[in-house]
VEXDREN-2710 file (C-alpha; in Angstrom, 1 decimal):
% VEXDREN-2710
k/r/px/py/pz
1/MET/18.2/-6.2/77.0
2/LYS/18.9/-6.2/72.8
3/ALA/16.9/-8.4/71.7
4/THR/14.1/-7.5/74.0
5/THR/14.4/-3.8/72.6
6/ARG/15.1/-4.7/69.3
7/ILE/11.8/-7.2/68.6
8/THR/9.9/-4.8/70.8
9/VAL/10.2/-2.0/68.8
10/LEU/9.3/-4.1/65.8
11/GLN/6.2/-5.6/67.4
12/ARG/5.0/-2.3/68.3
13/GLN/5.3/-1.3/64.7
14/LEU/3.5/-4.4/63.6
15/THR/0.2/-2.9/66.0
16/VAL/1.0/0.9/64.7
17/GLN/0.5/-0.7/60.7
18/GLY/-2.2/-2.9/61.7
19/TRP/-0.5/-6.2/60.9
20/GLY/-1.1/-9.6/62.0
21/GLY/2.7/-10.5/62.0
22/ALA/6.5/-10.6/60.4
23/LEU/7.8/-13.4/58.6
24/ILE/11.9/-12.2/57.9
25/THR/14.7/-14.4/56.2
26/TYR/17.2/-12.0/55.2
27/SER/20.3/-13.1/57.3
28/ARG/21.2/-9.2/58.0
29/ASN/17.7/-8.7/59.5
30/ILE/18.1/-12.4/61.6
31/LEU/21.6/-11.3/62.9
32/TYR/20.1/-7.7/64.0
33/TYR/16.9/-9.6/65.5
34/THR/18.7/-12.4/67.1
35/GLY/22.6/-12.7/66.8
36/THR/23.3/-15.0/64.4
37/ALA/23.4/-15.5/60.5
38/GLN/22.4/-19.1/60.7
39/PRO/19.8/-19.9/57.8
40/ALA/16.5/-19.3/59.4
41/TRP/13.2/-17.9/59.6
42/LEU/11.6/-15.4/62.0
43/VAL/8.7/-15.0/63.0
44/VAL/7.2/-11.9/64.7
45/LEU/3.4/-11.3/65.9
46/PRO/2.5/-8.2/68.2
47/ASP/2.8/-10.1/71.2
48/ASP/4.8/-13.5/70.1
49/TYR/8.1/-14.7/68.3
50/MET/9.6/-17.5/67.3
51/LEU/13.2/-18.6/65.3
52/TYR/13.4/-21.5/63.1
53/VAL/16.5/-22.4/62.5
54/ARG/16.6/-24.0/58.7
55/SER/20.3/-25.7/59.6
56/GLY/23.1/-25.0/61.7
57/MET/21.6/-25.7/64.8
58/ASP/24.4/-25.9/66.7
59/PHE/25.9/-22.9/65.7
60/ALA/22.9/-21.0/66.6
61/ARG/22.2/-22.2/69.8
62/ARG/25.9/-20.3/70.6
63/GLU/25.0/-17.6/69.1
64/VAL/21.8/-16.2/69.5
65/PHE/21.2/-13.2/72.8
66/ILE/17.7/-14.2/72.4
67/PRO/16.1/-16.9/75.3
68/PRO/16.7/-20.2/74.3
69/GLU/13.1/-21.1/74.1
70/ARG/12.4/-19.1/71.3
71/VAL/14.7/-20.9/69.1
72/GLN/13.8/-24.1/67.9
73/GLU/15.2/-26.4/64.6
74/GLU/12.4/-26.1/61.5
75/ARG/13.4/-26.7/58.1
76/SER/9.9/-27.2/56.5
77/LEU/8.3/-23.9/56.1
78/GLU/4.7/-25.2/55.9
79/LYS/4.9/-26.5/59.1
80/ILE/5.9/-22.8/60.0
81/ALA/3.5/-21.5/58.5
82/ALA/0.6/-23.8/60.3
83/SER/2.1/-22.7/63.5
84/LEU/1.6/-18.8/62.2
85/LYS/-1.7/-19.2/60.9
86/ALA/-2.8/-21.0/64.3
87/LYS/-2.1/-17.5/66.0
88/LEU/-3.3/-15.0/63.6
89/PRO/-6.8/-13.7/63.1
90/PRO/-9.0/-16.3/61.0
91/GLY/-10.2/-15.1/57.9
92/GLY/-6.9/-13.4/56.5
93/GLY/-5.5/-10.6/57.3
94/ARG/-2.1/-9.1/56.3
95/ILE/1.4/-9.9/57.0
96/GLY/5.0/-8.0/56.7
97/ILE/8.0/-9.9/54.6
98/GLU/10.7/-8.3/52.9
99/THR/9.3/-8.8/48.8
100/ASP/12.9/-6.7/47.7
101/ILE/14.9/-9.4/48.7
102/LEU/12.8/-12.4/48.3
103/THR/12.9/-14.4/44.9
104/ALA/9.9/-14.5/43.5
105/THR/10.1/-18.4/43.5
106/GLN/9.8/-17.8/47.6
107/TYR/7.4/-15.2/47.3
108/LEU/4.8/-17.6/45.3
109/SER/5.4/-20.1/47.4
110/ILE/4.6/-18.6/50.5
111/GLY/1.8/-17.6/48.8
112/GLU/0.7/-21.0/48.4
113/LEU/1.0/-21.8/52.1
114/PHE/-0.6/-18.4/53.7
115/ARG/-4.2/-17.9/50.8
116/GLY/-6.5/-15.5/52.6
117/TYR/-3.5/-13.1/53.6
118/THR/-2.2/-10.4/51.9
119/PHE/1.4/-9.3/52.0
120/ALA/3.0/-6.0/52.6
121/ASN/6.7/-5.2/52.0
122/ILE/8.4/-4.9/56.0
123/SER/12.0/-3.8/54.6
124/PRO/11.3/-0.2/54.9
125/LEU/10.1/-0.5/58.6
126/LEU/13.2/-2.6/59.3
127/LEU/15.9/-0.5/57.6
128/ALA/14.4/2.7/59.5
129/GLN/14.7/0.6/62.9
130/ARG/18.4/-0.5/62.0
131/GLN/18.8/3.4/60.4
132/VAL/19.5/4.1/64.7
133/LYS/22.4/2.2/65.9
134/ASP/22.8/1.5/69.6
135/ALA/26.3/1.7/71.8
136/GLU/27.1/-1.6/70.9
137/GLU/26.5/-1.0/67.3
138/VAL/28.9/1.6/67.2
139/ALA/31.7/-0.1/69.2
140/LEU/31.4/-2.3/66.4
141/LEU/31.6/0.3/63.7
142/ARG/34.7/2.0/66.0
143/GLU/36.2/-1.7/65.0
144/ALA/35.9/-2.0/61.5
145/CYS/37.2/1.9/61.0
146/ARG/40.6/0.6/62.7
147/THR/40.7/-2.9/60.4
148/ILE/40.3/-0.2/57.5
149/HIS/42.6/2.0/58.9
150/ALA/45.0/-1.1/58.0
151/GLY/44.2/-0.9/54.4
152/HIS/45.4/2.4/54.5
153/GLU/49.0/2.1/56.5
154/ALA/49.1/-1.2/53.8
155/VAL/49.2/1.7/51.1
156/LEU/51.4/3.8/52.1
157/ALA/54.0/0.6/52.8
158/THR/52.8/-0.5/49.1
159/LEU/52.5/2.3/46.9
160/ARG/55.4/3.3/44.6
161/ALA/56.0/4.0/40.7
162/SER/55.9/0.1/39.3
163/VAL/52.9/-1.2/41.3
164/THR/50.5/-2.1/39.2
165/GLU/46.8/-1.4/40.7
166/LEU/46.3/-5.3/41.1
167/GLU/49.4/-5.3/43.5
168/LEU/48.5/-2.4/45.6
169/ALA/45.1/-4.1/46.2
170/ALA/46.5/-7.2/47.1
171/ALA/48.2/-5.4/49.9
172/VAL/45.2/-3.5/51.2
173/GLU/43.1/-6.5/51.3
174/ASN/45.6/-8.5/53.1
175/ALA/46.2/-6.1/55.2
176/HIS/42.2/-5.7/55.9
177/ARG/41.9/-9.4/56.1
178/LEU/45.2/-9.6/58.7
179/ALA/42.8/-7.2/60.8
180/GLY/39.8/-9.0/61.0
181/HIS/37.9/-8.1/57.7
182/GLU/35.7/-11.4/57.3
183/GLY/36.3/-10.8/53.5
184/VAL/32.5/-10.1/52.1
185/PHE/30.3/-7.0/51.8
186/PHE/26.6/-6.9/51.7
187/ILE/24.5/-4.6/49.1
188/ARG/21.2/-4.6/49.2
189/GLN/20.7/-5.0/45.2
190/PRO/20.6/-8.3/43.5
191/ASP/22.8/-9.5/41.0
192/PHE/25.7/-7.2/42.3
193/PHE/29.3/-7.4/41.7
194/MET/31.7/-5.9/42.0
195/SER/35.5/-6.5/43.0
196/ARG/36.7/-6.0/46.5
197/GLY/36.4/-2.3/46.3
198/PRO/37.2/0.8/44.0
199/ILE/40.6/1.6/43.3
200/GLY/42.0/3.3/40.2
201/SER/45.3/5.2/39.3
202/GLY/46.4/8.1/36.4
203/PRO/43.8/8.1/33.7
204/ASN/41.9/4.9/35.2
205/LEU/40.1/7.6/37.2
206/LEU/38.6/8.8/34.8
207/ARG/37.0/6.0/33.4
208/ASN/33.9/5.1/35.0
209/SER/31.8/1.4/34.4
210/GLY/27.6/1.7/35.7
211/VAL/28.5/-0.7/38.0
212/VAL/29.0/1.4/41.3
213/TYR/27.9/4.8/41.4
214/THR/30.8/6.3/42.5
215/ILE/35.0/6.6/40.6
216/THR/35.1/2.8/39.9
217/GLY/38.7/1.9/38.4
218/VAL/38.6/-0.4/35.6
219/GLY/38.7/-4.1/36.9
220/LEU/40.3/-6.7/35.4
221/SER/38.3/-7.5/32.7
222/PRO/34.8/-6.9/31.2
223/ALA/32.9/-9.2/33.1
224/VAL/33.6/-7.6/36.5
225/PRO/34.6/-3.7/35.5
226/ALA/35.1/-1.8/38.2
227/GLY/38.1/-2.3/41.1
228/PRO/41.6/-2.6/40.4
229/SER/43.5/-2.9/37.0
230/ARG/47.2/-4.4/35.8
231/ARG/48.0/-0.9/35.1
232/GLU/51.4/0.1/36.8
233/ILE/51.5/2.9/38.4
234/GLY/53.3/6.1/37.3
235/VAL/55.4/9.3/39.0
236/GLY/53.0/11.8/39.6
237/ASP/49.9/9.6/39.7
238/ILE/47.2/10.0/41.4
239/VAL/45.7/7.4/43.5
240/MET/42.1/6.4/44.4
241/VAL/41.6/3.9/47.6
242/ASP/38.1/2.6/48.7
243/ILE/38.1/-0.6/49.3
244/PRO/35.5/-1.4/52.4
245/VAL/36.0/-4.1/55.1
246/LEU/32.9/-6.2/57.1
247/VAL/33.9/-6.5/61.5
248/GLN/31.5/-8.3/63.0
249/GLY/28.8/-7.9/60.7
250/TYR/29.5/-4.1/60.3
251/HIS/31.1/-2.8/58.0
252/ALA/33.5/0.4/57.3
253/ASP/33.9/2.4/54.3
254/GLN/36.5/5.2/53.3
255/THR/38.3/6.5/50.7
256/ARG/42.0/8.2/50.6
257/THR/43.7/10.0/47.4
258/TYR/47.5/9.3/47.5
259/CYS/49.9/10.6/44.8
260/THR/53.2/8.8/44.0
261/GLY/55.5/11.7/44.2
262/LYS/54.8/15.5/44.5
263/ALA/51.1/16.6/44.0
264/LYS/50.0/19.5/41.3
265/LYS/49.6/22.7/43.5
266/GLU/46.1/22.5/41.4
267/THR/45.6/18.9/42.9
268/LEU/46.5/19.6/46.4
269/SER/44.3/23.0/45.4
270/LEU/41.3/21.0/44.7
271/TYR/41.5/18.5/47.1
272/ASP/41.8/21.2/50.1
273/ASP/38.5/22.9/48.5
274/LEU/36.9/19.0/48.5
275/GLN/37.9/18.7/52.1
276/ILE/36.4/22.9/52.7
277/ILE/33.0/20.9/51.5
278/ALA/33.2/17.8/53.5
279/ASP/34.2/20.0/56.6
280/HIS/31.4/22.1/55.8
281/LEU/28.6/19.6/55.9
282/ILE/30.0/17.3/59.6
283/ALA/29.5/21.0/60.9
284/CYS/26.0/21.4/59.6
285/ILE/24.4/18.1/60.0
286/ARG/21.7/17.9/62.6
287/PRO/19.5/15.6/63.8
288/GLY/16.2/16.3/61.8
289/ILE/18.3/18.3/58.4
290/SER/16.3/16.3/55.2
291/CYS/19.2/14.3/53.2
292/ARG/17.7/16.5/50.2
293/ASP/19.1/19.9/52.7
294/ILE/22.4/17.7/52.9
295/TYR/23.0/17.7/49.6
296/ARG/21.9/21.4/48.3
297/LEU/24.4/22.2/51.4
298/ALA/27.1/20.3/49.7
299/VAL/26.0/22.0/46.7
300/GLU/25.7/25.5/47.6
301/LYS/29.6/25.2/49.5
302/ALA/31.2/24.0/46.1
303/ALA/29.3/27.3/44.2
304/ALA/30.7/29.4/47.0
305/LEU/34.3/27.5/46.5
306/GLY/33.9/28.0/42.5
307/ARG/33.8/24.6/42.1
308/GLN/30.2/23.1/40.8
309/GLU/32.1/21.7/38.0
310/GLU/34.3/19.3/39.3
311/PHE/32.2/18.3/42.3
312/GLN/30.9/15.3/42.2
313/HIS/31.4/15.3/38.3
314/PHE/32.0/11.8/36.2
315/GLY/32.9/13.6/33.6
316/GLY/31.2/14.6/30.0
317/GLY/29.3/16.8/32.0
318/ARG/27.4/14.3/34.2
319/HIS/27.2/14.6/37.7
320/SER/26.1/13.0/40.5
321/ARG/23.2/13.8/42.5
322/LEU/23.9/11.6/45.7
323/ILE/27.2/12.2/48.4
324/GLY/26.5/9.6/50.6
325/HIS/25.0/6.1/52.0
326/GLY/24.6/4.9/55.4
327/ILE/26.1/2.0/56.7
328/GLY/25.7/-0.7/59.0
329/LEU/24.7/-4.2/58.1
330/GLU/25.2/-3.3/54.7
331/LEU/27.4/-1.9/52.8
332/ASN/24.7/0.7/51.4
333/GLU/21.1/1.7/53.6
334/PRO/19.0/4.2/54.0
335/PRO/20.0/7.0/54.4
336/ILE/20.8/8.5/51.4
337/PRO/21.8/11.8/51.4
338/SER/20.8/13.0/47.7
339/GLU/18.8/15.3/45.6
340/TYR/16.4/12.6/45.6
341/ASP/15.8/11.7/49.1
342/ASN/13.7/14.1/51.6
343/SER/13.7/11.8/54.4
344/PRO/15.2/13.4/57.7
345/VAL/18.3/12.2/59.7
346/GLY/18.2/11.1/63.3
347/GLU/20.6/11.2/66.5
348/GLY/22.8/7.7/66.6
349/TYR/22.6/7.6/62.6
350/VAL/25.9/6.7/60.6
351/ILE/26.4/8.2/57.2
352/ALA/29.2/7.7/54.7
353/LEU/30.3/11.2/53.7
354/ASP/31.4/10.1/49.9
355/LEU/32.7/13.3/47.9
356/HIS/34.9/13.8/45.0
357/MET/36.7/16.2/42.4
358/LEU/36.7/15.2/39.0
359/ASP/38.8/17.7/36.6
360/GLU/39.1/16.3/33.3
361/ARG/43.1/18.4/33.0
362/LEU/44.3/17.2/36.7
363/GLY/42.2/13.9/37.7
364/VAL/40.5/12.8/40.5
365/VAL/40.2/13.8/44.1
366/LYS/38.2/12.0/46.7
367/LEU/37.7/11.6/50.6
368/GLU/35.1/9.3/52.3
369/ASP/34.5/9.1/56.2
370/MET/31.8/7.9/57.9
371/ILE/30.4/10.4/60.7
372/LEU/27.9/9.7/63.7
373/ILE/25.6/12.0/64.0
374/GLY/24.7/13.0/67.7
375/GLU/22.4/16.5/68.9
376/GLY/25.4/17.9/70.3
377/GLY/27.3/17.8/67.6
378/ASN/29.1/14.7/64.9
379/GLU/32.1/12.5/65.1
380/ILE/34.2/11.1/62.6
381/LEU/34.9/7.8/63.2
382/THR/37.0/6.9/60.5
383/ILE/40.8/7.8/61.5
384/SER/42.9/7.5/58.6
385/PRO/44.5/10.9/58.4
386/ARG/42.1/12.7/56.1
387/LYS/45.0/14.7/54.0
388/LEU/45.8/13.8/50.5
389/PHE/49.1/11.7/50.6
390/GLU/52.3/12.3/48.5
391/VAL/54.3/9.3/49.0
END
């Protein structure tokens, strides 16, 4: 049923667009449509499809949820192209390919094999389909949220004054791995690099690199300037942990804020107002609302609380115009609640609301949760308590 539904939806889109077919190679899309991430090309026509496995055929046979007769071992793209062209209308036509994923070399090679045909970027169609999570995907996202909660518990067991940021991050990462984290995450961006996840404490929370558009931590060296450093955490320090996980192909992303010892009243007040904004959004988001309006609701609530300066502040007068991201097979995927995105959210979308307050005197507090959007109300999928923890 899963294979039939997902590929059938894509085939209908090809018909609507008037495209002769699609040639898909990105591992996350292959996994979504077939159940395997082995190196392969997926050819989809309006009335036919075939998975050509380049290597790992034994794995692919065991893993796919498409019929076995739809799986074939083939390393030669030239032979795949010949088979596809035999089924396309003569004289050329339009073929959908993932132009945002393919290297220039791959793109040129495909162009040589399909002379006379034109290409269109199919990625927006695939990402739009993937935004709506089915019941099985939601179950996997819940499992990922249970795994990321193990990292939160490791923070509570490990965090104390004199522990370094790196030691704390290692404890979190170890707990994640033992709970089922697959050890990688997927970001749809060329040359993307980051540590296992942002983490910072004390003054390091006020230093943000350009590698990730969030509170980053400073990292171990200029080679990867995001994530934990070797700084020893002190008494009374605010600590932020934002380390994602991947479980059976699906990501979880949450951020929690901690304090070694008693937090200042002003810091607790800052966090309370941040949670008020988050709760306001969770209550107000409904299918059909635009990403831009979600951002507007957040900014208006921050202003009503007198927190417009601190909300999504990066220091030096800079403010983020982004308050979250979709999540699923990729850590960051559409929709993107921000000032720049006017697309609507739909039922079954999962959004990671990624909110923070930065006060250059008090420091940073941050809260991030995964929200399942529903017509009758939204559900918080992340299960770690949503308070500021005094450890």
